[in-house]
ZAMARGU-4260 file (C-alpha; in steps of 0.2 Angstrom, whole numbers, plus 5000, padded with zeros to 4 digits):
<rodrens>
0) 5010/5010/5051 | 4996/4999/5058 | 4990/4982/5051 | 4971/4980/5050 | 4958/4967/5049
5) 4949/4961/5034 | 4934/4972/5039 | 4943/4988/5037 | 4940/4997/5021 | 4954/5003/5009
10) 4951/5015/4995 | 4963/5015/4980 | 4964/5031/4970 | 4968/5028/4952 | 4963/5015/4940
15) 4979/5014/4930 | 4991/4999/4931 | 4998/5003/4948 | 4981/5006/4956 | 4974/4991/4948
20) 4988/4980/4954 | 4987/4986/4972 | 4968/4983/4972 | 4970/4966/4964 | 4983/4961/4977
25) 4973/4968/4992 | 4957/4959/4986 | 4966/4943/4983 | 4971/4944/5002 | 4953/4946/5007
30) 4952/4965/5011 | 4938/4976/5007 | 4943/4987/4992 | 4936/5001/4982 | 4945/5008/4967
35) 4941/5026/4962 | 4945/5027/4944 | 4940/5046/4941 | 4931/5040/4925 | 4947/5032/4918
40) 4947/5013/4921 | 4964/5009/4914 | 4972/5025/4919 | 4978/5041/4911 | 4997/5040/4913
45) 4996/5022/4910 | 4989/5025/4892 | 5004/5037/4889 | 5016/5023/4893 | 5027/5014/4880
50) 5025/4999/4891 | 5042/4991/4890 | 5046/4979/4904 | 5064/4980/4907 | 5078/4982/4920
55) 5092/4989/4909 | 5101/4999/4903 | 5106/5014/4913 | 5100/5010/4930 | 5111/5009/4946
60) 5113/4992/4954 | 5100/4993/4968 | 5086/5000/4956 | 5091/4987/4943 | 5088/4974/4956
65) 5071/4981/4960 | 5066/4981/4941 | 5073/4964/4939 | 5062/4957/4952 | 5048/4967/4944
70) 5050/4957/4928 | 5049/4941/4938 | 5033/4946/4947 | 5025/4949/4930 | 5028/4930/4926
75) 5021/4926/4943 | 5005/4937/4940 | 5003/4930/4923 | 5003/4912/4929 | 4991/4918/4943
80) 4978/4926/4932 | 4980/4916/4917 | 4978/4919/4898 | 4968/4935/4900 | 4984/4944/4905
85) 4993/4945/4889 | 5012/4949/4889 | 5024/4948/4875 | 5040/4940/4881 | 5050/4940/4865
90) 5063/4952/4871 | 5070/4968/4863 | 5083/4972/4850 | 5091/4989/4851 | 5105/4999/4843
95) 5112/5016/4842 | 5120/5026/4828 | 5137/5024/4836 | 5143/5006/4838 | 5152/5010/4855
100) 5137/5018/4862 | 5127/5002/4857 | 5139/4991/4866 | 5142/5002/4881 | 5129/4996/4894
105) 5131/4978/4890 | 5146/4972/4900 | 5140/4979/4917 | 5123/4972/4915 | 5129/4955/4909
110) 5140/4954/4924 | 5125/4957/4935 | 5117/4942/4927 | 5105/4951/4915 | 5100/4942/4900
115) 5108/4954/4888 | 5122/4952/4875 | 5128/4959/4858 | 5121/4951/4842 | 5127/4952/4824
120) 5116/4955/4809 | 5111/4937/4806 | 5105/4936/4825 | 5096/4952/4823 | 5087/4945/4808
125) 5082/4930/4817 | 5075/4940/4832 | 5065/4952/4821 | 5062/4944/4804 | 5050/4957/4799
130) 5063/4971/4797 | 5070/4976/4780 | 5088/4980/4786 | 5098/4977/4801 | 5113/4984/4810
135) 5129/4975/4810 | 5129/4975/4829 | 5114/4976/4841 | 5110/4973/4859 | 5098/4958/4862
140) 5089/4958/4879 | 5080/4941/4878 | 5071/4942/4895 | 5062/4959/4892 | 5044/4961/4887
145) 5029/4973/4883 | 5011/4973/4886 | 4995/4983/4881 | 4995/4995/4896 | 4977/5000/4897
150) 4970/4983/4892 | 4982/4976/4906 | 4976/4988/4919 | 4958/4984/4914 | 4961/4965/4916
155) 4968/4968/4933 | 4953/4979/4938 | 4941/4965/4932 | 4951/4952/4942 | 4950/4963/4957
160) 4931/4964/4954 | 4930/4946/4953 | 4937/4945/4970 | 4925/4957/4977 | 4933/4974/4974
165) 4921/4988/4970 | 4925/4999/4954 | 4919/5016/4956 | 4921/5029/4942 | 4919/5044/4954
170) 4933/5058/4954 | 4942/5062/4970 | 4943/5081/4975 | 4953/5078/4991 | 4958/5068/5006
175) 4950/5069/5022 | 4962/5069/5037 | 4957/5070/5056 | 4970/5071/5069 | 4983/5065/5058
180) 4973/5050/5052 | 4966/5047/5035 | 4947/5045/5037 | 4941/5045/5019 | 4940/5055/5003
185) 4929/5069/4996 | 4923/5065/4979 | 4911/5074/4966 | 4897/5063/4973 | 4901/5066/4991
190) 4912/5058/5005 | 4918/5040/5005 | 4925/5034/5022 | 4940/5023/5023 | 4953/5017/5035
195) 4967/5017/5022 | 4969/5026/5006 | 4982/5022/4993 | 4987/5036/4981 | 4990/5028/4964
200) 4984/5043/4953 | 5000/5047/4944 | 5003/5065/4941 | 4988/5069/4952 | 4996/5062/4967
205) 5007/5077/4970 | 4993/5089/4973 | 4982/5077/4983 | 4997/5073/4994 | 5002/5092/4996
210) 4984/5096/5002 | 4987/5086/5017 | 5005/5091/5020 | 5014/5077/5011 | 5028/5082/5000
215) 5030/5072/4984 | 5042/5082/4972 | 5039/5077/4954 | 5048/5081/4938 | 5035/5074/4926
220) 5039/5072/4908 | 5029/5072/4892 | 5028/5056/4881 | 5022/5055/4863 | 5015/5039/4856
225) 5009/5036/4838 | 4998/5021/4835 | 4996/5012/4818 | 4980/5004/4812 | 4979/4985/4816
230) 4991/4975/4806 | 4995/4956/4805 | 5010/4950/4816 | 5025/4961/4811 | 5036/4963/4826
235) 5041/4949/4837 | 5047/4960/4852 | 5053/4978/4855 | 5063/4986/4841 | 5074/5001/4848
240) 5082/5010/4834 | 5090/5027/4834 | 5075/5034/4825 | 5061/5024/4832 | 5056/5014/4847
245) 5042/5002/4842 | 5032/4987/4848 | 5016/4979/4842 | 5001/4977/4853 | 4991/4962/4855
250) 4977/4970/4845 | 4990/4972/4830 | 4993/4990/4832 | 5011/4996/4831 | 5016/5008/4844
255) 5030/5021/4841 | 5036/5031/4856 | 5046/5047/4859 | 5051/5055/4876 | 5053/5074/4878
260) 5066/5073/4892 | 5071/5091/4889 | 5067/5105/4876 | 5050/5110/4869 | 5037/5099/4862
265) 5034/5101/4843 | 5020/5112/4839 | 5014/5100/4825 | 5011/5083/4833 | 5003/5076/4817
270) 5020/5080/4808 | 5029/5072/4823 | 5018/5056/4821 | 5022/5055/4802 | 5041/5058/4806
275) 5041/5043/4818 | 5031/5032/4806 | 5043/5037/4791 | 5057/5030/4802 | 5047/5014/4806
280) 5043/5012/4787 | 5062/5013/4783 | 5064/4998/4795 | 5049/4987/4792 | 5049/4975/4777
285) 5031/4975/4773 | 5027/4994/4777 | 5014/4997/4764 | 5000/4997/4777 | 5010/5005/4791
290) 5000/5021/4793 | 4996/5032/4808 | 4979/5029/4815 | 4980/5041/4830 | 4993/5049/4842
295) 4994/5054/4860 | 5004/5066/4870 | 5003/5062/4889 | 5011/5067/4905 | 5021/5053/4913
300) 5023/5054/4932 | 5042/5055/4936 | 5048/5057/4954 | 5061/5071/4956 | 5075/5060/4959
305) 5069/5047/4946 | 5066/5033/4958 | 5049/5026/4964 | 5040/5033/4979 | 5032/5019/4988
310) 5026/5017/5006 | 5016/5025/5020 | 5016/5044/5023 | 5023/5047/5040 | 5013/5063/5043
315) 4996/5055/5039 | 4992/5038/5046 | 4983/5026/5034 | 4989/5035/5019 | 5000/5025/5007
320) 5009/5032/4992 | 5013/5024/4975 | 5020/5034/4961 | 5035/5029/4949 | 5042/5027/4932
325) 5042/5014/4926 | 5026/5009/4933 | 5024/4996/4919 | 5039/4986/4924 | 5036/4988/4943
330) 5017/4986/4944 | 5015/4968/4948 | 5029/4969/4961 | 5023/4985/4969 | 5005/4979/4970
335) 5010/4964/4979 | 5022/4972/4991 | 5011/4987/4995 | 4997/4975/4999 | 5009/4965/5010
340) 5014/4981/5020 | 4996/4987/5021 | 4989/4971/5027 | 5002/4965/5039 | 5008/4982/5045
345) 5026/4976/5043 | 5039/4985/5032 | 5046/4976/5017 | 5064/4979/5017 | 5065/4979/4998
350) 5056/4995/4998 | 5066/5004/5011 | 5076/5015/4998 | 5060/5022/4990 | 5050/5029/5005
355) 5042/5046/5004 | 5051/5053/5019 | 5067/5054/5009 | 5061/5071/5002 | 5059/5078/5020
</rodrens>
């Protein structure tokens, strides 16, 4: 991978939270950047995210360390951009139906230094006073957070534009490669030349890369979100119960999430939304106005081995790949490190386990 001067042009394909972060960090370093949003400033997969910023549970130590650094990078970026970047840092409260299952992940992650511990009912009530009932034992992860994903991506796009980045709503039809070198993209409006192209288009990355001979195996997963009408402050942080994972957006909407890791998606998504909201109403003290405003079913980009794919494509000089889950937790970190690699031409050791070539 070659570094380049500030006069060279970079295209970022994708206006979601990863593309917006990469574009912002490139623009902050003085590079010439154009973001191609495909008519979705704020992203498509980003809108389908539950937007939980966390490093645990269930992650192996190396990936845990990456996600932990991702949490710290959000604090750095929030300080850098200011109050426009709204993040809820009130932590999470979670429990399972089985007490042993609730406690299982805590010792390992606590031993690694993560801010996670068991809490009793009184502590749970202090963490989330807006609930109507509490488990006897729950996991309190005080350093975790959440954000409004599309609004955050749009804030990063605006910050990039303030630094000179161009926001283009055109849709990419394919990459243009000559003699193994990326030279631009073909869009609905015509050709756009570039010296470097960053793929940050979520589930669309796989086909765009395949068209130029780059293998990105994906195991994408559907995710369901039900949104309430705006409410006064009700939840302090994230509430992760056996029946409903929920958080409250900055706009007052309570978001309830459900993953479909396996099995079929329910035919009646409206009924699914009502089921989730019924579970939420059973937990929230003042639930009279907790009603479904709308719901979404979106495809979340998941690499085949569950780990991020970040870095230059060996087969196509100038092509840089970014696709992952969780993009929300990692966006601030990946944006900065990708910009560092593209600008300097030097590999960042932190990203070594996540290169595209591992699939070859």
